[in-house]
N, C-alpha and C positions, 0 to 999 in steps of 0.2 A: 626356629626355636619354638617348642610346643610347650603350653603350660595346662595342667589340669586345673580346673577350678570347681570346687565344689561349694555349694551355698545356695541361696535362694534365687529363684528369678520371680520377679513381682511387677504387678501393675500399681503406679502409684497414683491416686486420685488427689490431687492438690486444690485446696480452695483456700481463697483469701477472704477474711472477715474485716470489712472497714471500720473497725472500731477496736477496742482494747476489753479483752477478757475480763479485766479486772472491774470494768463498768457495768458487769453483767452478772457476775458471780459474788454473791452475798457470804463472805467467810463464816458468819454465824448461822447461814441456812445450807450449809453443803449437805447436810444429811438429809435434806428434803430437794437435794438438786434438780432441776426441771426447766432447762434452758434451749433456746434455738437460736443459732446465727445465721443470719441472711449473708449467703456468700455470692456476691455477684459475679466473682471471677472464679473459673473452675477450668483445670485442664487434667488430661490423663497423660502420665509419663510411663516410659518403660523403665523399670527399675530392678531392684533385687540386687543384692551384694555381688553373687556370682556374675550376673548381667552387666553390671556397671563395671566390674574389673575387668570383665571381657572387653568391653568397649574401649575402655583406656588402654589397655594393652594392645588391641589392634592399631590405635592410633600410633602407638611406639613402634609398631612394625612387628610385633610378636604374635604368633598364631595361638590364640586362646581356645581352649576345648572346656566349655561348662558342662558340667555333670550336676543335673538337677532333676526333680520331679515337678511336672507342670499339669494343669488342669486341661478341661477339654475346650477351655475357651482361649488357649496360648496361641491359635493360629495367626492373628497379627503380628504378635511377637516374633514368631517363628519365620514369618515372611521377612520382618525387619532384619533379623539375622542374617538370612540369606542374602539380601541386599548389601549387608555389611561385609559379607564374605567369612562370617564366623560360623563355624562348625555347630551342628545342633543335632546331630546324629544321637549323642549320648544324654539328650533330655527325655525322660521317660515320662509319657502321659498316662495319668491315674484316672481311670473312668470314674465317672460320677462326682468329680472334685471340680473345683475352681482353682486357678493359679492363684498364688499369694497374693494378697492384696493388701495396701495400705491407705487408709482414708485420713488425710492430713488437713487440718484447718489450722491456718496461721493468721494471727492478728497484726495490727499495725506495729507493735512492738517485738515482732518475729517470735513471740511464743506461740506453741504449737500443741494441739491437742490431736491424738493419732489413735485411730482404731486399726489393729492389724488382723486380718484373717489369714492365719498360715494355709488352710487349704491343702493343695497336693504336697506341700512342702514337709508336713508332717510324715509323709512316706518317703522321705529320702533314702530311708536304709534298704529300700526295695531296689535301689539303683547302684550297684557297685561299681567302684572305681574300674575303669576298662584297662586291663593291663596289656592289651595289645598296642596301646598308644605309646610311642617312643617319647615320653615326656620328661623334661628335665628337672622340672620343679612342680610342686603340687600346692594348693592352699586349700585349707579347712575355714571356710568362711562361714558366717552364721547360717544355720540351716536347722533342720528337725533335729532334735536331741539326739536320738537313736542313730540317725543317719551321720551326725558329726563323729559319735563315737566310733563307729565301724569304719568309716572313710579315714581315719587317722590310722587304726589299725591296719587297713588294706595298704594306705600309702607304706606304712612301714614295713609290711610283709613283703612289698613289691621292690622295697629298696629304693624308692622315690623320695628325695629330700622334700620336706613341706614346711609350710608357715602354718602355724596355729594362730588364727585371727578369730577368737570367740565372740568379739563383739556384743551385739544386743543380746546374744546367747548366753552370755556368762553366768547369770543368775541360774541357769538351769542346771549346773553342775555344782557339786559339793567339793571339798578341797581335794579329796583323794582322787576324784575323777579329773580335776583341772591338773593335780600333780602326774596324773597318766599320761594326759595329752602332751605335758611337758616333756616327760621321759621319752615320747615317741617323735616329738617334733624336732626339726633342724633349727628353726627360728620361731620367735613369737613376737607378734604385733598386737598391741592394744592402746586405747587413748587412756588418758592420765586417770579418769574415774574407773576404768576397768582395771588398770593397774591397782588401784586401791583396793578394789573388790577381790582380786585375786590374792593380794597380800593378807586381806582379812579372813580369807577362807584357807590360804595354804600356809600362812605365817612366813613367808618369803617375800622379800622385797625384790624389784626388778634386777637388781644388781646381783642378787643371791641366785635368782632364776638364770641370769647369763652365765653362771658356771656350769650349767646343765644343757644348754644349747649353745648354737653358734654365736647369737646376738638376740637380745630383746630390744623392740623398739617402742618407745611411748611416745605417742604423739600428744601435742599440747595446744592443738587449736591454733589462733593467731600467735602464740609464743613459739613456733616451732616445735622440735621434737628432740627427744634425746635416744641415743642408741648404746646400750650397756654391752661391753664386750668384755669377758672375763673380769666383770665387777667395774670396768673402767667405763665411766660415763663420756660420750661424745655428743657436744651440743650442736643441734643442727639448727640454723638460722633460718626463719620463715622467709620464703618468697614473697615480692609485694604484689598484690593483684591490682590490676588497673582499676576495679571497682569492685563493690562487694554487692552481689546480687542474691544469691542462695547458696547456703552452706551444705545444703542436702547432697551427699554422695562424696564429700570432699574426702572423706577417709578411705573410700574405696579407690579414688583417682592416686591417693598416696601410696597406696598397697600396691597398684599396678606399677607406679614410678619404683618402688622397692624391687619389684620382681624383675623388671627391666634391669636395674642395676646389677642386681645377683647374676642374672644370665650374661652379663658383659663382663662380669668379673672386677667391677670398680671397689674401690675402698669405700667405708662407709659414709665417710664425710660426703663424698659424691653421690652415693645411694640415698642417702638421706636427702639431699638437695635436690635430687631429681624429683623424689616424692613430694618434697614441699612445692617445687614448681608446679606438678601436676595438681596439686590441691588447690593452688593460687588461681590457676587457669580455670578449674572447674567452677570455683565460688564466683567468676565473672559471669556464670551463664545461669538461667534458671533450668531446673531439671537435672537430673544426672547424667544424661546422655545426649546433649545438645552441643557441647563444645566440641570445637575441632581446631586442628592446627597442621602444619607440616612438620616434618622433622628439622628442616633448615630453620623454621619460624621458632621451634621449641628450642634449639641449640642457642640461637641469637638472645634469646630470653633468658637462657641459663646464664650465659655470658653477662648479660646486663646485672643479673641479680647477684652473681656470685664472684665475679671477675676472672673466671677461667673457663677454658672448653673442657668440655668431657670427651 
């Protein structure tokens, strides 16, 4: 089972500030803000939405094929993909650019300040969907603006059903453009904030959008998720993590679970539950691609959380 994944490939540099931002940022002085945070903890992780989704799909036994643009510094990431057995031939290197990079500083209250350099990601439109790949499903994850538009149209023209997952890219599009994505897509996945933003721009609720696609999935963090099918809401309970370490990348893990469930032909209650468990497993581990499990372990945890076997 092959899945085409368009979206960002990125390096995440994560730093921990052993204090609280609020103790060092004066609200009445933000117009002349000039602060420096000492960050004794630093780690560099492999990330990006396409990379994260691909990693999680591989854990589930699915063959992911990421389609993205990367920079001249991508060598270590490409070597990692090789070791994981993830196809990298459709990752196009853009000369004179860096791979997309996020610099994230977290304080003791889990507040984050992030700087994001898109780099090669902005050239995603130069890397078309490979029509020679026999893919059953595609996904449009956050990427360069023009690339997201073109890839959606290319998926549609190739007859490949795909998920529209605008994520952090949602603000890049106006109402008409979002409606165009929805018209082309088979499924839509957003978090609750993105759902409200789309509703503000299109004047359509998730329930209304579900009349135009097979399903709309709205994730709600620790509260679980809701799937709308023909306006009917299906409430998906959250899975219970053994510990909460790092929420970064939980949404990508959830999406991989949804893709796996779609490929297997499960009902939406089961698809959503698989997604929830993927997110719970991810939150137990620092970084977006460091969690591991066997399918036997996954099935056991699924039964423990939801009371039945899939």
